[in-house]
C-alpha positions in Angstrom: 13.4 1.8 -6.4 13.0 0.4 -3.2 14.0 -2.8 -3.1 16.3 -2.3 -5.7 18.0 0.2 -3.1 17.8 -1.2 0.2 16.1 -4.4 -0.4 12.8 -2.6 0.8 10.2 -5.9 0.6 7.0 -4.5 0.4 8.4 -2.6 -3.6 9.5 -6.3 -4.5 8.1 -6.8 -7.8 8.9 -6.3 -11.2 8.1 -6.8 -14.5 10.1 -9.6 -17.2 8.6 -8.1 -21.0 8.0 -12.0 -23.1 8.1 -10.0 -26.4 4.1 -11.3 -27.1 0.9 -10.3 -26.6 0.1 -12.9 -24.7 -2.8 -11.1 -22.5 -5.0 -11.3 -25.9 -5.4 -14.6 -25.7 -5.7 -15.2 -22.2 -6.7 -12.1 -20.8 -5.8 -10.1 -18.4 -5.4 -10.2 -14.2 -6.6 -7.2 -12.6 -6.2 -5.5 -9.2 -7.6 -4.8 -6.2 -6.2 -2.1 -3.1 -8.0 -3.3 -0.2 -7.5 0.3 1.2 -6.9 -0.9 4.8 -6.8 -3.2 6.5 -7.5 -7.3 4.9 -7.0 -9.2 7.7 -9.2 -12.1 7.3 -10.0 -11.8 3.5 -10.2 -15.2 1.9 -7.0 -15.6 -1.1 -5.6 -17.7 -3.0 -2.1 -18.0 -4.4 -2.1 -19.1 -8.3 2.5 -20.3 -9.2 5.0 -22.8 -10.1 5.6 -24.5 -7.2 9.4 -25.8 -6.8 8.7 -29.4 -5.6 5.6 -30.1 -7.7 8.1 -29.8 -10.4 8.4 -26.0 -11.7 5.9 -26.9 -14.4 2.6 -27.1 -13.0 0.3 -24.7 -12.3 -0.6 -25.1 -8.6 -3.5 -22.6 -7.0 -3.6 -22.3 -2.2 -6.2 -20.9 -1.0 -5.8 -19.2 2.3 -6.4 -15.9 4.8 -4.8 -12.5 4.8 -3.8 -12.7 8.9 -2.0 -9.2 9.1 -2.0 -5.7 7.2 1.1 -3.8 7.0 1.1 -0.4 4.8 2.9 -2.1 2.2 2.6 -6.0 3.1 0.2 -8.5 3.6 1.1 -11.6 5.3 -1.2 -14.5 4.3 -0.9 -18.7 5.3 -0.9 -19.8 1.7 1.2 -22.9 1.2 4.0 -21.9 -1.2 7.5 -22.8 -2.4 10.5 -22.0 -4.0 9.1 -20.8 -7.7 6.7 -19.1 -6.5 7.9 -15.5 -5.9 6.2 -13.2 -8.5 2.9 -15.3 -8.5 -0.1 -13.6 -8.2 -1.5 -13.7 -4.8 -5.5 -13.3 -5.7 -9.1 -12.0 -4.2 -12.6 -12.8 -6.5 -14.5 -9.4 -7.4 -16.5 -9.1 -10.0 -15.2 -6.2 -11.0 -11.4 -7.0 -11.9 -12.6 -11.1 -11.8 -9.7 -12.9 -10.7 -7.8 -9.5 -8.7 -4.2 -9.4 -7.3 -4.0 -7.9 -4.1 0.0 -8.5 -3.7 2.5 -10.3 -5.5 4.2 -13.1 -3.6 7.5 -12.4 -2.6 8.4 -14.1 1.1 8.9 -17.9 2.1 8.6 -19.2 5.0 8.8 -22.2 7.0 6.0 -22.0 9.6 4.6 -20.8 11.6 5.7 -18.4 9.9 3.5 -16.4 7.5 4.3 -15.7 4.0 4.4 -12.5 2.6 4.3 -9.8 -0.9 4.3 -6.4 -1.1 0.3 -5.4 -1.7 -1.1 -3.3 -4.8 -1.0 0.5 -3.5 -1.5 3.7 -5.8 2.5 3.4 -6.6 2.3 -0.3 -6.9 -0.6 -0.2 -9.5 0.8 2.7 -11.0 3.9 0.7 -11.8 2.6 -1.3 -12.8 0.6 0.7 -15.7 3.2 2.0 -16.8 5.2 -0.9 -18.1 2.2 -2.5 -19.8 1.5 1.0 -21.9 4.8 0.3 -22.8 4.9 -2.3 -23.1 1.0 -3.6 -24.9 0.8 -0.2 -25.9 -2.4 -0.5 -24.4 -3.7 1.3 -20.5 -6.7 -0.3 -19.5 -5.9 -2.6 -16.0 -8.9 -3.4 -14.2 -8.6 -1.5 -10.9 -11.0 -1.9 -7.7 -10.9 0.0 -4.7 -12.5 -1.9 -1.7 -13.6 1.0 0.6 
């Protein structure tokens, strides 16, 4: 995998097996591939920031400021401890829908970033989910 081999931040995502099927009780987060630019898209970042103790969930809204082939750059407020958190949008087909995985925290005025959900990333998550939960349904939306 390019992240493991050379630190390519466009592949900075993974899966952690909790050893249970919590999704049956909580529901599952959908994924949305945005083809092309997402600049100007309002999104939210939800996670467990270390400056809040890392034990409570917080969300911060923001906007995608720059779109690259494998990365989105956004202006959300974030802290350490939120790596791996979803960057998500609302969409009736998979509400909420992850469009990226939060990965890089930078000091202002530099934008934070994360690998976007590409077909390759979606397939990575789908294969792992099928293996872990023996259930392969994940809503996927395409914004064309």
